[in-house]
C-alpha positions as CSV (number, residue, x, y, z in Angstrom):
1,M,75.5,189.1,119.5
2,T,74.6,185.6,120.6
3,R,77.0,184.2,123.1
4,L,77.7,180.4,122.9
5,S,77.7,178.3,126.0
6,T,80.9,176.6,127.2
7,S,79.5,173.2,126.4
8,T,78.6,174.2,122.9
9,L,82.1,175.6,122.3
10,A,83.7,172.4,123.6
11,S,81.6,170.3,121.2
12,L,82.6,172.5,118.2
13,C,86.2,172.1,119.1
14,V,85.9,168.3,119.2
15,L,84.1,168.3,115.9
16,T,86.7,170.5,114.3
17,L,89.6,168.3,115.6
18,T,87.9,165.1,114.4
19,L,87.3,166.5,110.9
20,G,90.9,167.7,110.7
21,V,92.3,164.3,111.7
22,A,90.0,162.6,109.1
23,W,91.2,165.0,106.3
24,A,94.8,164.4,107.2
25,A,94.4,160.6,107.1
26,E,92.7,160.8,103.7
27,H,95.4,163.0,102.1
28,A,98.5,161.5,103.7
29,P,101.0,159.9,101.3
30,N,100.7,156.1,101.0
31,K,103.3,154.4,103.1
32,P,103.5,150.6,103.8
33,A,102.3,149.9,107.2
34,E,105.0,149.2,109.7
35,T,104.7,145.9,111.5
36,A,104.3,146.4,115.2
37,P,107.5,145.5,117.1
38,A,105.6,142.8,119.0
39,M,104.5,141.2,115.7
40,R,108.0,141.5,114.2
41,Q,109.9,140.1,117.1
42,G,107.2,137.7,118.4
43,M,105.2,138.1,121.5
44,P,107.0,137.4,124.8
45,G,107.0,133.7,125.7
46,M,106.1,132.6,122.2
47,M,108.4,130.7,119.8
48,E,108.6,131.8,116.2
49,H,107.8,129.2,113.6
50,P,110.9,127.8,111.9
51,P,111.2,128.0,108.2
52,M,109.4,125.2,106.3
53,D,112.6,123.6,105.2
54,D,113.8,123.2,108.8
55,M,110.4,121.7,109.7
56,A,110.7,119.2,106.8
57,K,114.2,118.3,108.0
58,K,112.9,117.6,111.5
59,R,110.1,115.4,110.1
60,A,112.5,113.5,107.9
61,S,114.8,113.0,110.8
62,G,111.9,111.6,112.9
63,W,111.0,109.1,110.3
64,K,114.6,108.0,109.9
65,A,114.7,107.2,113.6
66,I,112.1,104.4,113.1
67,M,114.1,101.2,112.8
68,H,111.6,98.4,113.4
69,A,108.4,97.4,111.7
70,V,105.9,94.6,111.8
71,A,103.1,93.1,109.7
72,V,100.4,90.8,111.0
73,L,99.1,88.7,108.1
74,T,95.4,87.7,108.1
75,P,93.7,85.2,105.8
76,T,91.7,86.3,102.8
77,E,88.3,84.9,102.2
78,G,88.4,81.1,102.2
79,S,92.0,80.9,103.4
80,T,93.6,79.9,106.7
81,V,97.1,81.4,106.1
82,H,98.2,83.7,108.8
83,G,101.4,84.8,110.6
84,V,103.7,87.7,111.6
85,V,106.6,89.3,109.8
86,H,109.2,91.5,111.4
87,F,111.5,94.0,109.7
88,D,114.6,95.4,111.4
89,Q,116.8,98.1,110.0
90,E,120.5,97.2,110.4
91,K,122.6,100.1,109.0
92,D,122.4,99.8,105.2
93,S,120.4,96.5,105.2
94,L,117.0,95.3,106.2
95,R,116.5,92.0,108.0
96,I,113.2,90.3,107.4
97,V,112.0,87.4,109.6
98,A,108.7,85.7,108.8
99,E,106.7,83.0,110.8
100,I,103.7,81.8,108.8
101,Q,101.1,79.0,109.3
102,G,98.3,77.5,107.3
103,L,100.2,77.1,104.0
104,T,100.0,74.1,101.6
105,P,102.4,71.5,103.1
106,N,105.7,71.1,101.3
107,Q,104.9,73.9,98.8
108,K,106.5,77.2,98.0
109,H,104.4,80.3,98.1
110,G,105.1,83.7,96.5
111,F,105.8,86.4,99.1
112,H,105.8,90.1,98.2
113,I,105.5,93.7,99.5
114,H,102.7,95.4,97.6
115,E,101.9,99.0,96.8
116,F,99.1,99.7,99.3
117,G,98.3,98.9,102.9
118,D,94.6,98.6,102.0
119,L,92.9,95.5,103.3
120,T,89.3,96.5,102.5
121,S,88.8,93.8,99.8
122,T,88.1,90.2,100.9
123,D,90.5,88.8,98.3
124,G,93.4,91.1,99.0
125,S,93.2,92.9,95.6
126,C,93.1,96.4,97.2
127,A,96.8,95.9,98.2
128,G,97.6,96.7,94.5
129,G,100.6,95.4,92.6
130,H,104.1,94.7,93.7
131,Y,105.9,97.6,95.3
132,N,108.2,98.8,92.5
133,P,109.2,102.5,93.1
134,Q,112.3,102.1,90.8
135,D,110.3,100.7,87.9
136,Q,112.3,97.5,87.6
137,P,111.3,94.2,85.9
138,H,110.1,91.4,88.2
139,G,112.7,89.0,89.6
140,M,114.0,87.1,92.6
141,P,115.4,89.1,95.5
142,D,119.0,88.1,94.6
143,A,118.6,89.0,90.9
144,P,120.3,92.2,89.6
145,Q,116.9,93.6,88.6
146,H,113.8,93.0,90.5
147,H,110.9,94.8,92.1
148,A,111.8,96.3,95.5
149,G,108.9,94.3,96.9
150,D,110.1,90.9,95.5
151,L,110.8,88.8,98.5
152,G,110.9,85.4,96.7
153,N,109.1,82.4,98.2
154,L,108.1,80.9,101.5
155,Q,108.9,77.2,101.8
156,A,106.2,75.3,103.8
157,D,107.1,72.2,105.8
158,D,104.9,69.1,106.1
159,Q,102.7,70.9,108.6
160,G,102.2,74.0,106.4
161,K,104.5,76.2,108.5
162,A,107.2,78.4,107.1
163,H,110.1,80.3,108.6
164,L,112.0,82.8,106.5
165,E,115.0,84.9,107.3
166,L,116.1,87.3,104.5
167,T,118.4,90.3,104.4
168,V,118.1,92.9,101.6
169,T,119.8,96.2,100.8
170,D,117.2,97.9,98.5
171,L,114.6,98.4,101.2
172,T,114.4,100.5,104.4
173,V,111.9,100.7,107.2
174,A,111.5,104.5,106.8
175,G,114.7,105.7,105.1
176,R,115.2,107.5,101.8
177,I,115.6,104.2,99.8
178,N,112.3,102.5,99.2
179,P,110.6,102.9,102.6
180,I,108.1,100.1,103.5
181,L,106.0,101.7,106.2
182,G,102.3,101.6,105.3
183,R,102.8,99.2,102.4
184,G,101.0,95.9,102.0
185,L,102.4,92.4,102.5
186,V,101.0,89.5,100.5
187,I,101.4,85.7,100.5
188,H,100.3,84.0,97.3
189,A,98.8,80.6,96.6
190,Q,101.5,79.5,94.1
191,P,105.3,79.7,93.9
192,D,106.9,82.8,92.4
193,D,108.6,81.3,89.3
194,G,110.5,84.6,88.5
195,S,108.6,85.1,85.2
196,Q,107.2,88.4,84.0
197,P,105.4,90.5,84.9
198,T,104.8,89.3,88.5
199,G,106.0,85.7,88.9
200,N,102.7,83.8,88.2
201,A,102.1,83.3,91.9
202,G,98.3,83.2,91.8
203,A,95.7,84.2,94.3
204,R,96.3,86.0,97.5
205,L,96.0,83.9,100.6
206,A,97.0,86.4,103.3
207,V,97.5,90.1,103.5
208,G,98.9,92.6,106.1
209,V,100.0,96.2,106.5
210,I,103.5,97.1,107.5
211,G,103.4,99.3,110.6
212,I,105.8,100.7,113.3
213,A,106.8,97.9,115.7
214,H,106.6,98.2,119.5
215,Q,109.8,96.3,119.9
216,T,112.6,94.5,117.9
217,M,112.1,90.9,116.8
218,D,114.7,89.8,119.4
219,K,113.3,91.7,122.4
220,P,109.7,91.0,123.6
221,A,107.5,93.9,124.5
222,E,107.5,95.0,128.1
223,K,104.2,94.6,129.9
224,P,102.7,98.0,130.8
225,T,103.0,99.0,134.5
226,D,99.6,99.1,136.2
227,N,99.7,102.1,138.6
228,S,95.9,102.2,139.1
229,T,94.3,101.9,142.5
230,P,92.5,98.6,143.0
231,R,88.7,98.9,143.3
232,K,87.2,98.2,146.7
């Protein structure tokens, strides 16, 4: 009778055990895999992701905290109109202050918030139409029905400069009601006469994009502190 060596016997035992484990795994009843405790409870030192609705609430809260916006208006092709417009959220109203130059002396110029903050066209046409999220007819800002973006007219003085202060209640900087961040701002060549569909205000003389302001209109921006070491 042939005697097997110790190493051969050990190899056969390992092979038998391996085959047995494989057979048991193949014929075991199907059970849903249990999530490892570390995966269920989160790895030490790691924060679990909050539900999406909580994340959405945090994002919304962050936007609502933005209270001040600004638009720098630049001239379209062939125009010299330019200026700055500030927007400040004051509880349930929005205060708008505009300082504009280069207008036709002693003339009114239509002034509107438009759909898009897109300045890629030289004539301002990429700003789209009037901002009108509530689908209202055109009108002056004090009319019962008007586009949210209808800001009326700028009145130029004899030097072609205009200063406008206006407070409205149907716009917000970044709130739930008609937020204006990222929208376009347009000054037109002719007065807005209040007619349909957009006031017959003519060509676009200057355009800008409404963005987050660095400071309020009443408080100048602080100069950044230079902590760098002077070069020798």
